[in-house]
C-alpha positions as a Markdown table, in Angstrom:
| # | Residue | x | y | z |
|---|---|---|---|---|
| 1 | Met | -4.3 | -7.7 | 9.2 |
| 2 | Val | -2.2 | -4.7 | 8.2 |
| 3 | Tyr | -2.1 | -3.1 | 4.8 |
| 4 | Gly | -0.1 | -0.2 | 3.3 |
| 5 | Gln | 3.1 | 1.7 | 4.1 |
| 6 | Arg | 3.5 | 5.4 | 4.6 |
| 7 | Asp | 5.7 | 8.0 | 6.3 |
| 8 | Tyr | 9.1 | 6.3 | 6.3 |
| 9 | Trp | 11.7 | 7.1 | 8.9 |
| 10 | Pro | 15.5 | 6.6 | 8.6 |
| 11 | Asp | 15.4 | 3.8 | 11.1 |
| 12 | Gly | 13.3 | 1.7 | 8.6 |
| 13 | Ser | 10.0 | 2.1 | 10.4 |
| 14 | Tyr | 6.8 | 3.2 | 8.7 |
| 15 | Ile | 3.1 | 3.7 | 9.4 |
| 16 | Thr | 0.7 | 1.0 | 8.4 |
| 17 | Thr | -3.0 | 0.5 | 9.1 |
| 18 | Glu | -4.6 | -2.5 | 10.8 |
| 19 | Trp | -7.9 | -3.5 | 9.1 |
| 20 | Phe | -11.0 | -5.5 | 9.6 |
| 21 | Val | -10.9 | -7.8 | 6.6 |
| 22 | Val | -13.1 | -10.2 | 4.8 |
| 23 | Ala | -11.4 | -12.7 | 2.4 |
| 24 | Trp | -8.2 | -10.5 | 2.5 |
| 25 | Val | -10.2 | -7.4 | 1.4 |
| 26 | Pro | -9.9 | -4.5 | 3.8 |
| 27 | Ile | -13.3 | -3.3 | 4.9 |
| 28 | Ile | -12.9 | -1.0 | 8.0 |
| 29 | Pro | -9.6 | 0.6 | 9.2 |
| 30 | Leu | -9.2 | 0.0 | 12.9 |
| 31 | Cys | -6.0 | 1.8 | 13.9 |
| 32 | Ser | -2.6 | 2.8 | 12.5 |
| 33 | Lys | 0.8 | 1.7 | 13.8 |
| 34 | Arg | 4.4 | 2.7 | 13.3 |
| 35 | Ile | 6.1 | -0.6 | 12.7 |
| 36 | Ser | 9.5 | -2.0 | 11.6 |
| 37 | Asp | 10.6 | -5.4 | 10.4 |
| 38 | Ile | 13.7 | -5.2 | 12.6 |
| 39 | Lys | 14.1 | -3.9 | 16.2 |
| 40 | Thr | 16.0 | -0.6 | 16.2 |
| 41 | Asn | 15.4 | 0.5 | 19.8 |
| 42 | Asp | 14.3 | -1.0 | 23.2 |
| 43 | Phe | 10.8 | 0.6 | 23.1 |
| 44 | Ala | 9.5 | -1.6 | 20.3 |
| 45 | Lys | 7.2 | -4.5 | 21.2 |
| 46 | Tyr | 7.2 | -7.6 | 19.1 |
| 47 | Asp | 3.8 | -8.5 | 17.5 |
| 48 | Ala | 3.9 | -12.2 | 16.9 |
| 49 | Ser | 0.7 | -12.2 | 14.8 |
| 50 | Gly | 2.3 | -9.9 | 12.2 |
| 51 | Gly | 5.9 | -10.7 | 12.7 |
| 52 | Phe | 7.0 | -7.1 | 13.1 |
| 53 | Tyr | 8.0 | -4.6 | 15.9 |
| 54 | Val | 5.4 | -2.0 | 16.9 |
| 55 | Tyr | 6.8 | 1.4 | 18.0 |
| 56 | Glu | 3.6 | 3.3 | 18.3 |
| 57 | Thr | -0.2 | 2.8 | 18.0 |
| 58 | Met | -2.3 | 5.7 | 16.9 |
| 59 | Gly | -5.6 | 6.7 | 15.4 |
| 60 | Val | -6.4 | 5.8 | 11.8 |
| 61 | Asp | -4.2 | 7.6 | 9.2 |
| 62 | Tyr | -7.1 | 8.3 | 6.8 |
| 63 | Lys | -4.9 | 9.4 | 3.9 |
| 64 | Gln | -3.1 | 6.0 | 4.0 |
| 65 | Ala | -6.4 | 4.2 | 4.3 |
| 66 | Gln | -7.7 | 6.0 | 1.2 |
| 67 | Phe | -4.7 | 4.8 | -0.7 |
| 68 | Val | -5.3 | 1.2 | 0.4 |
| 69 | Tyr | -8.9 | 1.5 | -0.9 |
| 70 | Leu | -7.6 | 3.0 | -4.1 |
| 71 | Trp | -5.1 | 0.2 | -4.6 |
| 72 | Phe | -7.8 | -2.4 | -4.2 |
| 73 | Ala | -10.1 | -0.6 | -6.6 |
| 74 | Cys | -7.3 | -0.5 | -9.2 |
| 75 | Leu | -6.6 | -4.2 | -8.6 |
| 76 | Phe | -10.2 | -5.4 | -8.9 |
| 77 | Gly | -11.6 | -2.7 | -11.1 |
| 78 | Pro | -10.3 | -3.9 | -14.5 |
| 79 | Ser | -11.6 | -7.4 | -13.8 |
| 80 | Ile | -15.1 | -6.2 | -12.9 |
| 81 | Ile | -15.2 | -3.8 | -15.9 |
| 82 | Cys | -14.1 | -6.5 | -18.3 |
| 83 | Ala | -16.6 | -9.0 | -16.9 |
| 84 | Gly | -19.4 | -6.4 | -17.3 |
| 85 | Phe | -18.6 | -5.7 | -20.9 |
| 86 | Glu | -17.4 | -9.1 | -22.0 |
| 87 | Asp | -20.5 | -9.8 | -24.2 |
| 88 | Ser | -20.3 | -6.4 | -25.9 |
| 89 | Leu | -16.5 | -6.8 | -26.6 |
| 90 | Lys | -17.1 | -10.3 | -28.1 |
| 91 | Lys | -19.6 | -8.9 | -30.5 |
| 92 | Leu | -17.1 | -6.4 | -31.7 |
| 93 | Gly | -14.4 | -9.0 | -32.0 |
| 94 | Met | -12.2 | -7.3 | -29.4 |
| 95 | Asp | -12.2 | -10.0 | -26.7 |
| 96 | Asp | -8.5 | -10.7 | -26.9 |
| 97 | Leu | -7.6 | -7.0 | -26.8 |
| 98 | Ala | -9.9 | -6.5 | -23.8 |
| 99 | Ala | -8.4 | -9.5 | -22.0 |
| 100 | Ala | -4.9 | -8.1 | -22.6 |
| 101 | Leu | -5.9 | -4.7 | -21.3 |
| 102 | Cys | -7.5 | -6.2 | -18.2 |
| 103 | Leu | -4.4 | -8.2 | -17.5 |
| 104 | Gly | -2.1 | -5.2 | -18.1 |
| 105 | Phe | -4.0 | -2.9 | -15.8 |
| 106 | Ser | -4.1 | -5.6 | -13.1 |
| 107 | Ala | -0.3 | -6.2 | -13.4 |
| 108 | Leu | 0.2 | -2.4 | -13.2 |
| 109 | Ala | -1.7 | -2.3 | -9.9 |
| 110 | Phe | 0.7 | -4.9 | -8.5 |
| 111 | Val | 3.9 | -3.3 | -9.8 |
| 112 | Phe | 3.2 | 0.4 | -9.3 |
| 113 | Pro | 3.2 | 0.4 | -5.5 |
| 114 | Tyr | 6.7 | -1.2 | -5.5 |
| 115 | Phe | 8.2 | 1.6 | -7.6 |
| 116 | Leu | 6.3 | 4.3 | -5.8 |
| 117 | Arg | 7.5 | 3.0 | -2.4 |
| 118 | Arg | 11.2 | 3.1 | -3.7 |
| 119 | Trp | 10.8 | 6.6 | -5.0 |
| 120 | Val | 9.2 | 7.8 | -1.7 |
| 121 | Lys | 11.9 | 6.2 | 0.4 |
| 122 | Arg | 14.6 | 7.8 | -1.7 |
| 123 | Arg | 13.0 | 11.2 | -1.5 |
| 124 | Lys | 12.5 | 10.9 | 2.3 |
| 125 | Leu | 16.1 | 9.9 | 2.8 |
| 126 | Gln | 17.3 | 12.9 | 0.9 |
| 127 | Glu | 15.0 | 15.1 | 3.1 |
| 128 | Trp | 16.5 | 13.6 | 6.3 |
| 129 | Arg | 20.0 | 14.1 | 5.0 |
| 130 | Arg | 19.3 | 17.8 | 4.2 |
| 131 | Gln | 17.8 | 18.3 | 7.7 |
| 132 | Ser | 20.8 | 16.6 | 9.3 |
| 133 | Leu | 23.0 | 19.2 | 7.6 |
| 134 | Gly | 20.8 | 22.0 | 8.9 |
| 135 | Leu | 19.2 | 22.7 | 5.5 |
| 136 | Arg | 15.4 | 22.9 | 5.0 |
| 137 | Gly | 13.8 | 19.7 | 3.8 |
């Protein structure tokens, strides 16, 4: 199973990491691949298991793997923390506030990568345009 997107190119391809997973939770990164959802050149090979085109297979991109681990920590962290302090918060009468904060942080972990990805794609596109004009990125 692949998780994450990094290093976007103008042709729409990006680097992702293939993982050994247990119950959809990434455990060990196996390799990284440059993939695309559409075929933009003849060198791409279709991967039927993932439904994408593979342009290149390489060693693990450890920076991208770290961000996948961080995302999962941000996703499950609030739930684990709230479960651990549930009794203490009930005694203080703050159980509703704690539940709202837990839900808010979990929702943020789902939404933040979308906006971050859009921002990075836009920045990368501007860099490619500047380079095509002969200017430094």
